N, C-alpha and C positions, 0 to 999 in steps of 0.2 A: 044141796053139797049135806050129808049130815057126816058129823067129826064124834071118832071115839075120843070120850073125856078121859075115857084112861089113858091114850096115849097120848091127849095132850098134855094130862099129868105130868108123866115120864118123862117128857121134855121140859116141862117149867123148874120142876121140883127133883134135887138129887139127893138120894136117899141118903142121908151123914149114916153111920154104924155109932152106937154108943161107944160108950169104954170099956176095951175089957172082949167087945163082939165081934165076929170079924166082917169083913166086906162081903156083902152078898156080890160079887162080880156077874154075875148074870141080870144084875137089875142095873149095873152098870154097862152094860154093854149093850142092854136094850135100851135106855137112854140115848147111845151112840149113834145104833142104828137108825131109831126112828127122829134123830136133830134134822132138821131140812139141810138142804143141802145150799152152801151157798158161794156163786162163783164170779169173781170179780171181774169186770169189765175191762177195767186194763190187764188182766191177763188175756185177754179174745183177743186184744190188737195186736199185742206183742207176737202172740202165736201165728197169728195172720200175717207179721210182717216176717219172722223168723220160718214160713212156709212157701214165701217166694222166694227165700237165699240172702237177704238183704239184714242186714245189723246196722239198724242205723247209727248206732251209738260212734258207729267207726265215721260218718260224713258231717264229719267238724270242719274239714278246709277252708268254706266259709268264714270263719268263723276264729281258727285256729291262725288263718295265716295273711297276710298285707296284702290288701284287694293291688290287682296288679295293675294300674293309677299308677302305685308307688315303688317297682320291682326298678325303675333307671339306675344304671351304674352298678345296683349291690354286688354285683360279682366281677368289677373291674379287675379286667389281669387277671381274668381263670380262664383257662379255653375250654368251651363250648364241647362236650362231643353229644351228638345227634345221632342216634338211634333207628335208623329206618327196618321196616320189614320185609326186606326183600332177600331169596336166598341166600346170596354169600355170610348173610352177617350169625347165619348158624355155626360155620368156620370158624370167627373170629373167639379168641380166647377174652370174654367182657371181664373176667374177673381182675382185670388188667385196670379196669374202669373203676376199680371201687372205691380208689380216693381221690378221685376227680369228677368234677361237675358233668353230668351228662343228661337230656331230655331227651326224653322214648319218647315211640309215634305210636297211635293206638293199639296193637295187642303185642306188643312186645314182653310184658309182664307173661308171657307166656313161655318165653326166653331168661329173661333178665328183671329185675327191679331198680330203676334210674332213679334220679333225685326227682325231676319232673316226668308224671309222664302227661301227654297233650295228646285230644281227639276231636274232629269237627266233628261228624257222621252222629246221627242217632241210632243208625246200626249196630255200630261199636258198642254203643248202651246197651240198646235193647236185646243183643245176642250175647254181651259181657257182663252185664251187669254183675251176675257174685263174684266173678274176680276184679275188677273193677273196683268193687268197696272192699275187699280185702286187702289192696294194695299199700303198702307201707310211704310211697309216694307223695307229692305235693299233683294236685289232679287239678288240670283245668282246659278248658273244653268252652265251644261256645256254649249260649243261654239256648238254646233247641235240644239241643243235647243235654241237657241238667233239668230232668226232668221234676228231682227232687228237694232242686235249689242248694245243694249243698256245698260246688264245689266253684273253684272262680275262676270266673268267666271270662271273654274274649271275642269283642265285633268281630267279626271279618268284611270287609267292605269290597264289593264283587269289582271287577277290574283288573289290572297286571297288577303283580307284584311289587311291593317297592318297600323301602325302610322309611320308617315313620320315626317319627320322638315317642309315641305314646305305647309302653304296652300293652295296654287295654285293646289298642282299636289297630289293628293287623289289615294287610291287603293283600288280595290274590284268592280265585278260589280253584281248587283240584288235587293238592296236593302239601299236605300238613307237614311236611321235614321243610319246603319254603317255609310256613308256619314259624314253624320252629327256630329257624334258622330268622327272623324279623326275632321272636325272643330273646336268642342271645346276645343279638347288637344290641338291643335295649337295656341288655341286661349290665354291658359293657364288654364281656367278653374278648377278649384279646385274640382267638381265633376260633374257626371252628374245624372240627373233624368229623366226616362222613362215615357211615355204618349201612350198611345194607341199606343204600339211595341206585340200585344198580340199575333201575329202569330197561329191565330187562327178565324174561321167565328165566328160570331156571329149567332145572335135567329134568322130566318129568312133566313136562312144562308149570312148574311148581308155578302162579305168582307170588306168591311169600313162603317164610323159612317154615310155615307150620304147613303149609299145604297149598289147598285152592280157595281165594279169598271168595265167600259168594257176591261181596259186593262189587269184585273187577266189575270195571266195562271196557268197550272194546276200543275205548278211548282215553284210557288210563296210565298206559306206556307214555303215552304223547305229550299228556300231562305234566305226567312225570320228567320227560324228557323239555321239554320248555321249560316247567322250572328252574333244572340244572343249570339250563345254558343263561337264565334270568341270576343265577345264583353266580356263577360264573362270572359275569361282566357285571353287576354288580355290589357283589358283598367288599363293603367295607374293610373286611379285616382279612388276613390268610384263608385261606382253603386248604384242609388238606382230606384226601382220598383216598380211602379205606373200604372202599369198595370198589364192584366190576364194572362201574360207569367210567367209561372210555373219556370223557368230558374232561378229567381230568387224568395225571399218570399216577398210576395205584401205588400205596406207599404200605406197609406190613406198621400195622397199629403200634406195636411194640418200639421203633426205632422212629415215630414220630412223638411215643412219649419220650422217651432216650434224650432227642431233639428240645423240645420243649420245654423239660424237664420239669412240670409244672409242678407249683408248692399241694404236697400233700395233706387231703384232710379227709373225715368220711362223710357219711348221707347223715347221718345225724348233724354235723355241725353245718352240714350246708344247709340244711330244712331249718334252723337254728337262724338263717339268715334271713328267711322268708316270715319268720313269726311276727305277731302283733309285738 
């Protein structure tokens, strides 16, 4: 390939005007036009990540918060409001929960931002990773459901549900609300308030408050019922039911809050407790 010497010289040398002489704008423009385009590799990587809808700078939970093994009794005395995804939760006035500790399950972020967001299945990450990345909750999930290794991870042992002593090791498969209840007890919470744990369909055969969950299986409702029966029989703390689950009498959310009179805080203060 042959190079034009005139073009090369226009790149290497910039013509400076003498004193009192006007600048030659055409020559300066020529220098800019002929200059080689240099693109940074880092910029390419960033563009690639943005195109996937992921802001990596927000994935700091693992470095920002204490590991789950250190969560024991961090919230002793506080009640835990567990937010499931069943249809009845859409009728709740969830802003009442802003001063209190909340654990939200799966896709609850469509409706409300909890203090802690928990999920087990990789399908939740695959279908909703853009929304998960934007969340301001403390995000915890199984290792399999955290392909970017950014969040706090817990292990789930197969077999029956049970309350253990290590918040990082939980027990039982098939229902995330039961897993959330184990976390609440490990945190030292004084009681559990259930919302959106109906274990039944809503109007129009809705599986969840947002419509039909594509990951819903024919056995999901039965597994939900089994988990709630276990919770009723084994919970070491009182349970208050604000969902339409018939295993407990239904309570009004505002009445439960008045009865418990929990200490008012805000999400930021709760999240400070979990920080390293």
